[in-house]
N, C-alpha and C positions, 0 to 999 in steps of 0.2 A: 339632207336626205341621203340615204345609202341604199343602193340596189344590191341584189344578191352578189356575193363575192365568189361564188362557186363557179369555176370554169372547167369544162371538160378538156381533155387533152386535145381534142379536135379544134376547139375554139382557140386554144393557145397556139396551135400550129398555124391557124389562119393568119396570125399576125405577121408571118414572113412573106405573105403575098404582096405584090406591088400595091402601093397606095392607090386607093380607088381613083380610077381615071388616069393613072400615070403608067408610063412604060417602065417595066422592070429594069431596063438598061439605062434610063435617063436620070433616075434619082435614087438616093439611098433607100434602104428598107430597114425595118426593125423586126426583131423577134423577141418574144417574151418566153422565158423558161422558168419553171417553178424553182423556188429556192426556199431554204428554211425561213420561217417567219421572223420578222424583225419589226420593231416599232420604235419611234422616237421616245425620249424619256418623259415627255409631257404631252398633254392634249394639244391637238394641232387643228387649227381652223384657218389656215392660210398657207402661202408659200413659206418655207423655212430656210433662211439663209445660213450659210456656214463659211468659216474662214480658218486659215492656219496662222499660228504664230509659233515659229520654230517647230517643235515636235508635238504641239498641242492643237487639237481641233476644237473649235468653238461652234456650237450649234444653237440657233435661236428658234423656239417654237412660240406660237402665239394663239391664245384663245381669250380675247378681250384685253390681254396685257402680255407683253413678252417675258419669256423666261430663258435662261441661258444654261447650257450644260457643256462640260468639257471632257476630253479624253484623249487617248493616244491615237484613236482612229474612230471611224463610224461605229464600230462594234463594241467599243469599250467606254462609251459615254457614261458619265456619272449622273447623279440626281440633278434635276433642274432647279434653279433658284431664280426668283423674280429679279428683274433689273430695275434700276432707278432712272426715270426720265424727268428732267426739269421742263415742265410744260404747263401751260394754263388752258390747254384744250379740253373741252368737255367730251365725254363719251369714251368708248374703248379705243385702244391703239394696238394695231397688229403690225409687228416688224416683219416686212416681207422681202427685203433685199438689203445687201451689204456689200461693201468693198473696203479692203484694208490697203491703205497707202504704204509706200515703201518706208516712210518715216514712222510707221506704227500707228498713225491715226486711223481709226475705223469710222467709216461713214455708213449710215443706215437710212432707209427710207420706209415710211410707215403709211398704213391705211388707217384713217381716223373716221369714226362714225358719230357725228353729232346727234344727240337724241332729239326725238320729237319733231322731225321734219314733216310738215304737212299735218300729221296726226300722230298720237302715241304709237310707238312700235315701228314707225317708218324712219328711215334715215337717208342721207345722200352723202356718200363717202367722199373724202378728199385725200390727197397724197402730200406728205411732208417729208422733211429731211432732218437727220440727226447727225451728231458727231460725238465720238468717244475717244478718250486717250487711255483707257484701261480695258481694251478688248470687249467693250460692250456691257460692262457691269454698271457704269453710270453714263448717261447720255445727256447732251445738251440739244434742245430743240432749235433748229435753224429756220423754222418757219415752213409754211405751205409752199408747194411748187406746182401742183396740178389741181385744178378745180374747174367745174363746169360753169358756163356763163350764167349770170343771174337770170331768173325767170324761166329756166329750162326744166324745172322739176315737173313731174306729172302727179299732182295731188289726188287724182282720181284713179291711180294705178291699181291694177289687180295683183301686182307683185307683192310677195310676202315680206320682202326686206327693204327694197330701195324705191324711192320716188325719183331718183336721179343720181348724179355724181360721177366721179372718177375714182376707181379703186381696183382691188384684186389684180395685182400687177407683179412684175419683176423688172430688174434693172441689170444692165451689163455694159461694161466699158468696152469701147471698140479696140481693135488691135493696135491702132495708132496712138491710143491713149488721149484722144482729142475730145471725145464726147461720151457721156453717159446716156444710154438709150433706155427709155421707160416704155415697156409694153404693158398697157393697162386696159381695163374694161370700162367702157363708156355707156352710161345709163340715162341719157337725157330723154325728154319727151319725144323729140323729133326722131322718127325711126331711121331716117337716112344717116344719122350720126351715131346710131347705136351699133355696138360691136367692139372688136378689139382694135385699139388705136395705138399710136406711137408718138412720143415726144422725145426731145433730147436737150441735154444741158452740157455746156462746155465744161470740161473737167476742171479748168482753171477757175470756174465759178463755184466749185463744190463747197467752199467755206462761207459763201454768201449767196445762196441759190435763189432766194425768194425773188420772183419776177424775172428770172433769167432763163427759164426753160421755154422751149418753143415746140408747138404741136404741128404735126404734119397735116396740111390742109390743101386740097386741090393741087397737089404736086410739088409743094415746097414747104419749108419750115417757117411759116409766116404768122401763125396764130399764137398768142401768148399762152403759156402754161396755166396762168391764173385767169380764167374767164374766157379762154379761146375756144373756138369751134374746131372740129376735127373732120378728117376724111378717114373712115375706118379702113384698116388693112383687111379685116375679115368682118363683113357686114352681117347683121342678123337677117334671118329670113322670116322671122315672126316677131312681132312687136313685144319688147320686154314688158310693157305695161298693159298688154291685152290679155285675153284668156288663153291664147295659144302661142306663147313665146317659143322661139327656136333660135338659140344663140350660142356662139362660142364665147367663152369668158375665162378669166383666171389664167392668163398666159404665164408659162414658166420657161425661161430661156437659158441655154448654156452654149458654150463653145465646145464642139466635139473635135478633139485633136486627131482622132482616127479618121473621121470623115473629111476634116478640113472645112466644116460648115457649121453654121449656127443651127441649133435645133430648138423648136418651140413646141411645147406640149400645151394642149387646150382642153378645158371642159366643154361639154355641150349640154345646155339646159333645155328642157322641152315642155315646161309648164310653169305657172307662177310660183310653185313651191320649189323650183330649181331641181326637179328630178333629173338625175344624171343619165343621159342617153348613152354616153360613152366617152372615151378619151381619144384625142386626135393628135397628129403630129404634122409639122411642116418644116421645111428646110430652106436655107438661103445662105449665100456667101458674102452678102454685103449689107450691113446694118443701115447704111445711109440711103438705101433704095427700098422703101417700104413696099413698092409694087412688085418686087421680085420673089416674094414668098410663094411657094407652090401651094396648090389647093390642098387643104388639110385632108389626111387620110386616117381612117379609123384604125386603132390598134387594140382597143379594149372595149368590151361591152359592159355598160352599166358601171358599177364600182362606186367608190367614194369620190368626193371632190378633191381638188388640189393635187393633180398628178405632178410628179416631180422626179427628176433624175438627180441622184447623188453619186458622184464618182467615188470609188473606193480605194484608189491607188495612193497610199500615203506618201510614197516616194515622189510622186508627181504633184503632190498637194492638190489632189482633185477634191471638188466640192460640188455644190449645186450649180456653180458657174463654169465648171470644167470637168469633162468626162472623156473617156476613151471608147474602146471597142465594146466594153461591157460595163454596166453600172447597176446600182439598185434602183428599182422602180417603186416609188412610194405613192400611195393614195391616202390622203388625210393622215399622214404620219405613220402608216402601216405599209410594210413591204412583204410580199410573198413571192416576188419575181425578180429575176435579173432581166435587164433589158439589153439586148445586143444590137449594135448599130453596124449595118452592112453596106459597104460600097457596092455600086453596080458590078455584078459578076461574082461577088464573094459568095462562097457557099454558106448556107445557113448552119448554125451550130447544131450539134447532135440533139436529138429530142431529149428533153428533160423528163423528170419523173412525173407521174400523175399526182395531182394535188387535191386533197379533200379539205375544204373549209366548210363551215356550217352556217355561215352568215346567210340570213334570209329564211332559215328553217324556224318553224314555230317551236316553242318549248313543249316538251313531251317525249314520249317513247320513240326510239329510233329502231325500227324493225325491218328485216329483209335487206335487200340490196340498196346501197346508197354510195355514190362516189366510186362505183366499181367494185366494192367489197360487200360481204354479207355480214350483217350485224346481229344475226340470230333473231330471236323473238323475246322481247321484253327485258333483254339484258342491259341495253344501253338507252340513254335518253339525252336530249339536247336541252340546253339552258343558256341563260344570259351571262354577261361578264362575271368572272369569279376569280379571286386570288391572283390578280395581276394579269389575267388573260382578258383583254378588253372587248372581245367579240364573242358571238355565239360559239359554244363549244359542246363537247360530248363528255358524258360521265357515266360511271357504272350505276345502273338503276336498281341498286340493291338495298335501298332503305338504310337502316342503321347498322347493318352488318359490317363489322370491322375485324379483320381485313376483308377485302372483297376481290373477286376475280371475274373476268369476262373474256369471251373469245371473239376474235374477228377472223372470218374465213374468206377465202378467195372467191367463193360464189361461182357463178357461171363463167367468170373470166379465168378461172384456174389459179394456179400458184402465183404468188406475188412476193417481191423482194422489198421489205420495209426499209426505207432509207432514213426517215427522221419523223419526229413528232414534237410538238410543244406540250409540255406537261407542267402543271402547277397545282398547289393545294393550299388550304388555309392554315396548315400547321406543318411542322417538320415531319417528313415522311420518306418512305422507301418505295421505289418503283421497280418491279421485276417483270421482265419480258421473257417469254420462252416460246418455242415454236415446234412444228411437226418434225423438224430435222434434229432437234436437240440443241439448237443454238439458244443462247441466253444472254441477258443483259440485266445488271442490277445497279441502281444509283440511288443515293440519298440526297435529299434536297431540303433547304430551309423553307419556312413559310413564305408564301406569296412570291416565290422565285419562279418566274415563268421561264423555264429552261428548255432549250432545244436539245432533244435527246437523239443521238445518232448511235444506234446499236452496233454498227460496223459488221453486219452479217453479210455473207457472201452467197448463201443458198436461198432460192425462192421457197416460200413457206406455203403449205396448204392452209394453215391457220396460225395465228399468233395469240397467245394467252397473255392477258394484261392483269397484273396483280398489284393492287394498291394497299399499302399498309394502313391507310387512313380511310378506306372505303370510298363512299361516293363524294367525299370532300375533295377528291382529286379530279381535275378536269384535263381534257386533251383537245388539241386543235392543230391545224396546219399539218396534217398527216401526208407525207409524201412516200410514194412507192413506185417501183418499176415492174413491168411485165415483159 
């Protein structure tokens, strides 16, 4: 489920306030700032781990099965290719976490959904381990490491997906290199054990992990990973299996070297269909003490599932597991924001541009003011994914006219400085932009090339004219501008 992705500048700025219920001086804060749209190379339905080998970044995305892409950094990843996993497990496999050893061996951990638990369409996930010697192209299954106790599924659940299970997780090695910590979602029938829980595995057991992970329970690491009970770090406030669930889930953890703390992002579901209420963050300095995480604070309204931080500093080998003062903020494999991490007393970053996304708008004409700009009457329309743009977008509502042009005006807000937009079409084409000041931009693009266009203008415009050589077969999204 995806809620509207459109945020006003006011809601973006709210994210720099102290975390709800926390003093601004006692804990870090975060700020989201609009950035040019970016998406992972493949569909994403889980956390997406990444690692470096030399100057090459490897990224894994999963949607029932993992795929791998490579590049010189996060912004130059190539096409994704399926990986091979030697396993006899039924059902889908989502690769959600990884760690590359100094000897080059890559370890991965997966979420598996066996089919037909209780009834067709339901499952109860479990978590297993993998090993690869060629950067994740081929994997060996090392067996399951986390699973709920027998008899703890709720076959009468109202939940759309799960009757129970352990899944939707991330993994991080502690600073001492002693333990791998698993932050996972727990879905048993018993409400007191539902929520985000934690387990750990000695790093020395990574090659033979089955039966060697231990879950946190009643203040100590005493329950086995396979079939053990848990004490959640973040408990649900509404039963996962009832009509009104209210639960954090899908934790994504990284070490933030700017803050000197661990950072955990969380989804929050509020109904059996997993509607996303928002994204939350928590901080801690010690993985071995699950009681020390601060109460999660909201940083984003609605949005897609699987919030994730990806560090972008290639020199520091930043990934999903390591980030600094700023990083990319992803939701279900799409990013329209930078996320800034602030120590107590640090000033917030300068306000970023206004962002216009069209997610959540119905298909059809776009007239009058929207997103702070005036779209005229009948000139523009919104529609679904097209030509490599995976989300709702806007196009010239000009029928079969080729070429075609349309104007965007400042409206009641006055002049605006266009910073960037994403543009794509289903054939080779040319985009021309011009404005009220005589500024112009022209670029030619290949078919299905979702390009981020930065015109480089310096003067605010009363209006911007958009000219497409391919007419309404060109679409636009993630428009950013200053006032």
